[in-house]
N, C-alpha and C positions, 0 to 999 in steps of 0.2 A: 558289763556288757562287752567291753573290749576283751577282757580276759576270756570270757566264754567264746568269743569269736576266734581268738588265737587258738584255744584248745580245739575247737572244731576244725580249723584249718590244719592243725598238726595231725589230728586223727585222719582227716581225709588224705593228707600227703603221705602218711605212713601206710594207709590202706592202699593207695595207688602205687607206692613203692613195692609193696608185697605182691600186688596183682597188676602187672603191666598190661595184661589183656584188658582189664577194666579201663585203663587209661586210653588204650587204643580205641576201645569201643566208644568212650565218651567223646574223643576227638572226632571219630567218624560220624557219630550222631550229630555233633555240632555242625560239621561241614554239610551234612545232608539237610539239616534245618535251614542253614544259611542259603543253600542252593534253592530250597523250596520257596523261601520267602522272596528271594531275588526273582525267581521265575514268576511267582504270583504277581509281584509288583510290576514286572515288565508287561505282563498280560493286561493288568488293570490300566496301565497307561495307554495301551492300544485300544481298549474297549471304550473308555470315557472320551467322548468327543470334546474337543476344545471349544470354548464359548466363542460365538461370533463377535466380531468387533462391534462396539456400539456405534449408533448413528445419531444424527441430530434429532433432538426431541422437539425443539421449536422450529418453526419454519424460518427460512432464510430472510423473509421479509419482516419478521417480527423484530421490534427494537429490543431484543433480549440477547445478551451474550451467553451463548449455550456452550458450557464447558462439559461436553458429553463424555470426555475421557476422565472426568473427575480430577481436573488439574486444580487442586486446592491452593497451590502456591500462587496462581494467578488471581485468586480472589482478593488477596491482600493488596496486590498491585492495583486492581481495578477499584477497590474500595477506597484506597488512598487518593485516587484521582477525582473522586466525586464527593460532594458534601453529604448527600443522602444516597444510600445504597440499599437495594432490596436483593437479598440472596434467596433463591428458590431451590431448595434441595429436593430432588425427586428420585423416584425409581421408575424406569421405563415401563415395567410391567404393571405398576400399581394403577388400579382403576381410579382411585382418588386423584392421583397425580395427572392422569390423562384428562379427567374432568376439570381439574383446576387449571390446566394449561390454557384453555381458551379464555378463562377469566383473567389470568395474569397477562395474557397478550393484550386483552382489551384495556386493562389498566395501564400497561406499558405504553400503548399508543397515545393515551391521553396525557400521561405524565412523563413522556420521554425527555422533555426539555428540563425537567426539574430533578429527576431521579435516575440513577444508574441501576438497571435491572440485569441481574446475573443469575443464570440457572446452572446448577451443578448436578451431574449424575453421580449420586452417592451409592450406586449399586454395582458399578463396574469394579470387578475384583482387583484389577491392576491399578486403579486410581488411588490417589492419596486420600480422597474424601472417604472412601470405604474403610481405609486403614486407620484414619484418625478420628472419624466421627462414628458414634454409635447411636443412631436414632431408632426409636421403638416403633415409629409409624412414619408414613409418608403421605403427602408432602409436608415440608417444614419451611416456613418463611421467617427469615431473620432480617431485621432492619438495623441499619447503622446510621446514626446521626453524628456526623463529624467523627470525633473520637469516642463517642458513647455508643455502646452496644455490646452484644447483640440484644435487640428487643424482639422477642418471639411473638409472632401473631398467633393467637389462639381462638380466633373467631371462625365463622363459616367462610368457606372459600367461594365467595361470590364477589363479582367485580365491584359492586357498590360498597360492600363492607370493607374489602381490601383497600380500595381507593380512599375511603373515609379514614381508615387507620393510618395510611401513609400521609394524608394531609394533616392529621393530628400530630404525627411525628415531625413533619416539616415545620409546623407552627404550633409548638407545644404551649406557648404563652400567648395570651390575649392582651394587647396593649389597650390601656384604659386612660385616654387623655383627658377626660372631663368627668364631671360629677354625673352627668346624664348617662354616659356609657357605663360608669361604675354602678349606678342604680339599676340599669338594665341587666348588668352582669350579675348582681347579687339578688335580683328579684326572681331569677330562674329557680325552679324547684330542685335542680341538682346542686350538690355542694360546690361552693366556690371558695377558692384560696387566692388571696391578694398579697403580692409582695411589693414592698415599697423600697425603691432604690433610687438614689440621687445620681444622675448621670452628668450633672454639671461639673462636679469636681474631678471626675475621671471618666474616660470613655468606656471603661469596664469596671464598675464598682465592685468592691470585694463582696463576695457572697452571691453575686448574680449568677455565675456559672453553676454554683451549687444549687441555687433555686431552680435554674433551668434543668439541671440533671434530676432534681426531685420530680419535676413534671414528667420527664421521660420515664423515671422509675414508676410513676403512677400508671403510665401506659403499659408497663410490663405486667402490672397486676390486673388491670382492667382494660381490655382492648377497646371497649366502647368509649373510654374516656369520660366516665360519669363524673369524676372529680375534675372540675375545670380550674385552670391556673391562669391568673391574670397578673399584670405588672403595672404599677403606678410609679410615675417619675415626678409628679407635681406634688408639692407639699400641700397646696390648697385642696387638691383632690383627696389626698391621704387624710387630711384633717377632718373630712366629712365623715370618716369612720373612726375618728379619734386616734389616728395613727400618726405619730410625730417623729419617731426615731427611725433613722436610716437602717436598712437591712432588717426590716420587720416583716414577718410572715403572719398574715391575718386569716383565720378560718371563720367564714361566715356560717352561722347556723340559724335556722328558722325558729326553733322551739326553745332552745336553751341559749345561754349567753354565748356570744361569739368569743373566740379564743385568740390569744397571741402566742406564737411559738415561744416556749420558755427556753431561750438560748442559754440561760444561766443554769439550767438543770439538764438539758440534753445537748449533745454535740450537734453543731450546726453543719450537718452533712446531708447529702441528698437522700440517703437511706433513712436517716433520722427524721427528716422532715416528712418524707413519704409515709413512714410508719406512724408518725404522730397524726397526720391528716387522716389516714384510714382508721386510726384508733378512735378519734373523736368526731368523725363526720356524722352527719344525720342524713339518713336515706329514707325517703318516703316512698319512692318507687324503685324497685330493683328489677333489673333485666335478668331473665333466665334464658339460657341457650343449651338445653339438653342435647348431648351429642348423638343420641340414638336410643334404640330400645334397651341397651344394656347400661345406659347412663344412670347413676344413682344421685345425680345432682338434684333432681326434682324430689326424690324421696327425702334427702337430707333437709331440704327446705320445708317440706310439708310436715315433717315430724316436729318442727318448732311450734306449730299451732295452726289455727285456721288461716287459710290463705285465699286472697282474692286474685284469681288468675284472669288477666285481661289479654286476649289475643287481638292485637291491633296491626293494621298495615303500617309498615315502617319503611321509609325511604331514607337511608343514611346520607344521601347526597341532596336532600331536600333544600330548597332555597332559603327557607326560614323555619321557625319552630312549628311543629305539628300542632294544629289547633285542637284536635281531639286529645292528643297527649297532654297538652297544656291544661285543658279543662279537667282531665282525670287527675293530673298532678295537683290542681287546685283543690279537688275533693279530698285527696290524700292529705294535703297540708292542713285543711280545716278539720279533718278527722283526727289528726294528731295534735292539734293545737289545744292543749288542756288548760292553759292559763289565760286569764283575761288580759294580762299584760303581754306585750310582744315577746318577752323573754323572762326566764327565771334568772335570779341573781344568786351567785355563789360567792359570798364575800370571803369564805374561808380559803378559797383557792386564789392565791394572789396573782396567778397568771390568767385568770378569767377577766374578760373585758365586760364592764357593766354599763357602758354607754350605749347609745342607739346603734343598732346593727346596720341600718340602712335608712336612707330617706324614704319614709313610708308615704304611700299615696293616701289621699283622703279616704277614710273608711266608708264603705258603702254597705247598705242593706237593701237587697233587691228582691222583688217579687214579680213573677211572670203571670200574666192574665191572658187566657185564650178568650177572645171575644166572639160573640155569635156572628153569623154571616147572613144577614137579611137579604143582601144582594151579592150572591156568589160571583166572584170574578173568574173569567176563563183562565185556566191554568193555575189557580191558587188553591191552597188547601186550608189555610186558616190564617187569622190575623192575631198577632200577639202584641200585647202592650207590656213594656218593661217599666216598672216603677222602682225607683232607687231613692233611698234616703241618705243624703249626704250630711254627716254629723261632724264635719271637720271644723265648723265654726264654733262648736260648743263642746266642752268636755274633751279636750284633745288627748288627755291622758287615759281616757277610758275607751274600751272597745265599744262599737255600736251594738245596740240591742235591737234585734230585728223584730220590732213590734209595730204593726200598722194599726192605727186607731179605728178598728172596725166596730168597737163596742159603743162608741158615742155616735149618736145620730148626726151630729154636726160634722164630725170627721168623715163619716161615711158619705154624707151628702157632698162634701167638698171633693172627695176622691171620685165619686160617681159623676159629679159635674165635670171634673177635669177629664175623665175618660170620655165622656160624651162629647166634650168640646174638642179633644185632641185626636181621638182615634176613630170615632165613627165617621166623620166626614172623609177620612182617608180612604174608606172602603169604597167610596163611590168612584173615585178617579185614580186610585192608586194602582200601580202595577206591581210586578213581582220584586222590583228593586226599589220601591218607594219607601222612604223612611222619614218620619216626621218626629222631631224631638223638640221639647220646650221645657221650661222650668216654671215652678209655682212655689211661692213662699208659703210655708206651712205655718199657719197662725194657731194651730191647735197642738202642734208637737211640743212636748214638754222640754225638749232640748232646743227648740226654736231652729230646727234644721231646715233644710231646703230639699224639696222633692223634685226629682226630674223623671221624665218619662219619654219613651220612644215607642212609636207605633210602626209596625212593619208587617209584611206578609211573607209567609213561607211558600215558595214556589215548588214546582215539580222537579226542576232540575237543580235547585240549590237554594241558598238563602243569602240575602244581602247582609253584610256585617257593617253596621254603622260605625264610623270612627269615633262618635261621641262616647265619652266615658259614662254617660247617663244610662247606657244600655245595661250596664252591669254584667257583661259577659264573663268577667273574671269570676263572678260568684254564682251566676245562675245558668248561663248558657243560652239555649236557643228555644225554649218552649216552656211547658208547664209540667209540674210533677204529677205523677200518678198517685192518688187522684188529684184532679185539678183543684187548686185552692179556690177558684171561682167557678160557679156553676150557673149556666144561663137558664132562666125559667121560661122565657118566651122570646120571640123574635122582634119585639118592639124595641125602640130606642129609649125607652123610659129608664129611669134609675132603678126600677124594680127588677130589671133583667140581670142585675149584678148582685151576687151574694158574697160577702166578704168572709174570710176564714174566722172561725170561732177561736176562743182561747185554747181549746183542746187541740185544734189543728196547729196553732202556733207552737204549742209545747211539743207536739210531735215533730214539728219541723225544725226544732233546734238540733243542728247537726254538729256544730263546732265543738270540739273536745269530746266527742262521743267515745273515743278510745279510753278515756280515763273514767267513764261512767258505766262501763260494762266489763264483764269477765270474759267476753268473747272478743279478744283483741285480734284484729285482722292485720295481716301483712299483705302489702300490695306488690304484685309481681306482674311484669310486662313480658309478653312473648310475641315474637314476630309471627303473624299469622301465615305469612308466605312460607316460612320454614317449618312451623310446628302445627299446621292445621290438622294433620292426622290425630294428634293428641286432643285437639278441640273436638273433633268428631267423636272420639271415644268418650269424651265427657258430656256429649249431648248436642253438639252442633250438627248442622245439616251437612250434606255432602258437598262435593266440589262445585256443583252447578247451582247451589242455592246460597242465599246470603244469610250468614249470621246465625242460623239456628235459633231464632227467637232472641238474639242478643242485641248487638250494636250495629248490625249490618245496615239497617236503614239510616242510622245516624252517620255511618261512614259515608253514605252517599250524600246526605245533606251537607256534610262538611267538605265535600269536594274531593274525596279520596278515590273517586272512580267507582266503577261497577264491575271491574274484572276480579280475577281470583285474588289479586293482591289486596283488594279492598274489603276482604271478609273480616268481620269483627265478631267477638264472642266474649262473654263475661260469665264467670262461674266462681262460686265460693266452695272450696274443698276443705272439709274437716276430716283429716285422716284419723284422728283419735276416735271420733264417733262413726267413721266409715260412711260418711254421707257427703253429698255435694249438691249444691243448688245452682240453678241456671237463671240468669237474668232474662226474663221474658219481656222484651220491650215491644209494647203494642200501644199505639196511640201517638200523641204529639208531644210526649214528655221529652225533655232534652237529656243530654248525656249526664250532666251533673245531677239533675233531679232524679233520673232513673237510678243512678248509682247510689245517691243518698237514700232513696226509698228502699233500694235493695239492701244496703248495709244496715239501715235502721231496723228493718224487719228481721234481719239475721241477729242483731244485737239484743233484741227484746228477750226477756226470760222465756216466754212462750212464743217461739217464732212461728208466724203464720206461713212461712215458706214451706213448700212441699219438696220433699226429696226427689231429685230427678232420677228416674229409672231409665237407663240406657239399654237398648236391646236392638237386635237385628230387625230390619224392616220385614213386615209380614208379607209373604208372597201370596199370590192369588190362590185361593183355595179351589180345589177341583170340585166339580158338581157332585160327584159321588163322595160318600163319607170315607175318609182314608182309614186304612187299617190301624195306624198309630197316629194320633194327632200330635203334630210338632208345635209346641207352644212357644210364644215369644213374650216379651215384656208387655206388649199391648193386649195380647189375647189370653194371658194367663188367668187373670181374675175372672173374666167372663166365662171361661171354660171350667175353671175349678169350682166356682161358686154357682154353677148351674143347679137350680133346685130340683130338677127332674132327672138327674143322673148321678150315679156313683162314679167318681172320677179317681182313677189310679194313675198317679204321676210317678214317672221314673226320672230321677235326677241324675244327670251324667255330665261329662265334660269331654272335649275332644282329646285332651291329653291323658285321660284316664284309660289305661290299657285294660283293666278288669271290666270296665263298662262295655267295651266293645266285645268282650268275651260273652257277656250276658245278652247280647242282641238277639240271638236265636231263641232264648227263653222268652223274651218279651214278645217276639214275633209269634211264637206258638200260643202265648197267652192271648194276644190280640186276635188271632184266628179263632180261638174258641169263643170269644165274646163278640165276634164280628157282626152277627145278626141280632145282637141284644140291644134293645133300645133304652136300657136303663143303666148300662155300664159303659164307661168310656176309658180306653187305655191311651194315655198320653205320655209324652216325655218332653223335657226341657233341658237345653244346654245352658247351664248356670254360668259358664265361663263367658258367654257372649250375651247373656240377657240378665239384667239386674232385676231382682225380685224384692218385694217388701220383706222386712225383717221377719215378720211372723210366718212367712212361707219359706224361709231358708233352712238349709240342712248343714250339718257340720262336717260331713264327709261324703265321698262318692264311692260307689253308687248308693243311692238311697231310694226307697219306695214309700210313698205316702198315699193313704186312702182317705178321700174326702166323701163321707156318706152324704146322700142327697138331702136328707132331712136333718142332718146333724153336722153341718159344715164346721161349726165351732169345736167339734169333738173329732178332729182328724186323728188318724191312727198311723203310726210309723211301723214299718215292717221290722221285726226284731233283728238286731244286729248280730246276735249269736246264732241265727238260723240261716242255713245256706239258701241262697236264692235259686230255687228250682221251680219247675212247673207245678208239682204237687203242693209244695209249701205255699206258693203264691195263690193257688186255688183255695186251699184251706183258709188262708189269711183273708181273701176277699169274701168267701162265703160266711166267714165268722163275723166280720165287722161291718159288712155292707148292709144298708137299709133294704136292699132288694131281697136279701135272704130272710129278713125279719118282717118287714111291712111293705110289700110291693104294692104299687098303685096301678089301677087300670087307667085306661084312657079317659073314662068318664069320671074318674076321681074316686070310685068305690074301692073297698078293700076286698080282694079275692082271698082264696085259701092261701095261707102263708107258705104251703109246700108246693105251690104250682111252679114257682121259679126253680126250686130245687129239683122237681121232677123233670122240668124242661132241661135243666143243666145235666141231669143224670142221663136223660135220653140222648142228649148231645154227646156226652161222654161215651155212652154205649155205642153210638154210631162211630165215634172215633176208634173205639176198641175193635169193633167189627171190621172197620177199614184196615186197622193194623193186622187183624187176623188174616184177612184176605191177602194183604201184602206179604204176610209171613208165609202163607200157602204158596203164593207165586214164587217167592224166594226159595221155598223148599223144592218145588218142582224144578226150578232152574238149577238148583244145586245138584239134584238127582241126575238131571240130564248131563250136567257137567261132569258128575262122577262117572257116568257111563261112558261118556266121551273120553274121559281120562283113562278108564280101564282099557277101552279099545285101543287107544293110543299106546298104552303100556304093552299090550300084546304085539302090536305092530312094531314097537321098538325092540321087543325081545326077538321077533323073527328077523328083523333087520340086523340085530346083533349076531344071530346065528349065521345068517348069510354072510355077514361081514367076516366072521371067523373063518368060514370056508374059503372065502376069497383071500383072506390073509394066509391060510395054509397053502393054497395054490400059488399065491404070490411068493411064499417061501420056497416052494419047489422050483418055480421058475427062476428064482434068484440063485438057488443052488446050481441048477443046470447052467444058468448063465455064467456062474463063477467057474464051473468045470470047463465050459467052452472057452472061457477066457484063459484058463490055465493051459488048455491044449493049444490055443492060439499062441499063447506066449511061448510054449515049448517048441512048436513048429517054427515060430519066428526065430527062436534061438538057434534051432538046428539049421534053418535056412541061412541065418547069419553066419553060423560056423562054416557052412559049405561055401558061402560067398567069400568068407575070409580065406579059406583054403584055396579056392580058385584064384583069389587075388594073389595069394602067395605063389601059386604055380605060375601065374602070369608074370609075376615079378621075376621068378627064377628063370623062366624061359627067356624073358628079356635080357637077363644077365648072361645067360648062355649064348644068346645070339650076339651079344656084345663081345663076349670073350672069343667066340668063333671068328667074328670079324677081325678082332685083334690078332688072333692066331694066324688067320689068312694073311694079314698084312705082314706079320713077322715072318711067316713062311716065305712070302714073296721076297721079302728083304733078304732072308737067308739064301734063298735061291739066287738072287741077283748077286749077293756077295760071293757065293760059291762060284758062280759063273765068272765073275771078275777075277776071283782068285785063280781059277783054272786058266783063264786067258793069260794072267800074269805069269803063271808057271810055264805055260807054253811059250810065252815071249821070252821068259828067262832061258828056257831050254834052247830056243832058237838062237838066242844071243850067245849062249855058251857054246853052242855048236859052231857058230860063226867064229867065236874067239878061238876055239880049239882048232878050227880050220885055218884061221889066219895064223895061229901060232905054229900050226904044223906046216 
């Protein structure tokens, strides 16, 4: 390569030596190019206006340090002075940054005493932030906890979510001082991690900072903090979960054995602990937060299998656990509990913990009973009795079997007597907040357990939640399952008014461990209804002003979640593989848990009784006159297509199909031809916005289907290889419609089969005659236009001739003008010459006058000199005469 370059340079130098002109040309060309580039760049600098200097993005009253010049070097100084810092990177033009500004200001006003808030303009071209940071979107929030960070916030930019995330960063660990707090910590449905460190020997035990950093690492992965980290410092508390060694990390799991971090196999680092926790955690409820229409997060989760999507109102800053979410989590835990024992044991894995995972509460088996209302109370809706079987006194190693002794007359009599004694008197004097609870010893229970029951009423504004454990709210909730396990026969208070569930109902009610007994395994997902309600509407929920769309809206009100837009609830099962989804239609007095259990059980059965939800646009008010083309929706499709008195032609289209819009004029012409026909209907349906049953779907757009009126099961599709034109559509309809073969009169008799064809032929003849008349009118108009065009052509020719004459005359005038101009120029020249000569004569005369004056002066002077000379000679002569006289 270098040899070839040297040879090329030598050839060029020798050529330039032989031709110096070429060298000069090359130099000149280079100089010209350099000048052109310099001139262009100088003009560009003058054309492009300089950017205006940035201004403050946050108001001066906001407790936020606004570095609007992008001073990234000051961020380190401000971050070092505070324990917790929030860095808000923004672009002033970004709409998301402008929307998040108010939310950040609101959070900063509440947490100004605990957190340092700094905002940096990362779009200013002269700032260091723009030069050193490369963000793909704005805004970006980074949190720093002491020396740990940055922790990027990836949640919605709402004040409640941002504040909740900051509070989790401020307190990443939960202190567990007693066994009760540890039990509450581990009894929650979210994964729990407990670290045991002894602070007695050292104010900062080894490994504690690493454990704290692992909690912050978990917040990096999940901004919601689904994995909770706690710390235990008491040996007695740690021994309740069989943890005895210092610097032990314990992962609690509900279904499998809880785990101890294998420090002998993994490095005891923050990243190692965090990865181990996320690798072995158990999640029964997973939060989803799709970022928008282009987000593929939801698709990735739905491709894993059937999913139960629950749209619930969520307040991240709520004072306590959400009761609705807790009951749903309880349903999910029982759905995934496949083993009779609390945990599976894995003796092969030496780092598995085989002891008890947590102090378990006494096992309960509860059943809800809706009682009749012989004396309705004002403002009350129903009275519910909760029966719970406590089996803690017998068979502690076995899980309770939810079987109520309804088969034996003695057991039924005891329960009926108990219900009559406990619940019915309450109805007379109870109010909406009255709760009566008592216990009864079960003498017929095979486990010699103890039954407890509470009687209460559901009010219009809410429901009272009794503090007694006998209510069994952890398992059953607030009402009766659909259908109710107890049915009232009459309004009397006798024992005959109660009917207890049969064995078949009890077997159908077994819900625990359903995940392991069905091939339709469900995944539970939670979405915030305030953020993702448009998705719920697309799946079948009602609009913004209605509650729940037949889902959990009424339950949200009962649980005290309010009645505003944020309290909307909705539940649906989406099976992406089968392309179906089902909606929980909550009607009646069933509780949250019972409704969900009924919904999940029906989905899990081999032949599910659930009906596929078809979502479509709301049907507008139909005009009084019959429209030219019937616009079908999900609700009106079947009634229109399956009309036994009409042949229905359906045009399938979509708003994004360009070719469908091209064919609109063909469909309109077809509809006009059949507009007066009472046996043929032309309709269309937008499949992209209206779900249809599978048997009525098509595989591509546009498509045309014909449903004959007497042969609906033998629908015919327009051939795909045939162009969709008006003649082809007419032949298709006349060939396959029942109107062309067996038309029916109004009285039901069969007329001549060719009557309809003749009528259609006459209609076509009328159309043809109309077209002929239109053609004649167009011909007349064209002839008149041709005559006008010819007349205009003649006029144009005459005008051109006249224009030529005018041009010739103009030429003559121009030539005359030029000659006159030449003559004028010649006269002017002559006049100028005469003036010049006169000027010369005047100058000569002035010179002569001057010379004459000078001559006169000289002549006078000469005359004076001659006079003086004569006088001198006379004086000399007189003097000489005198001298001669004297001498003589």
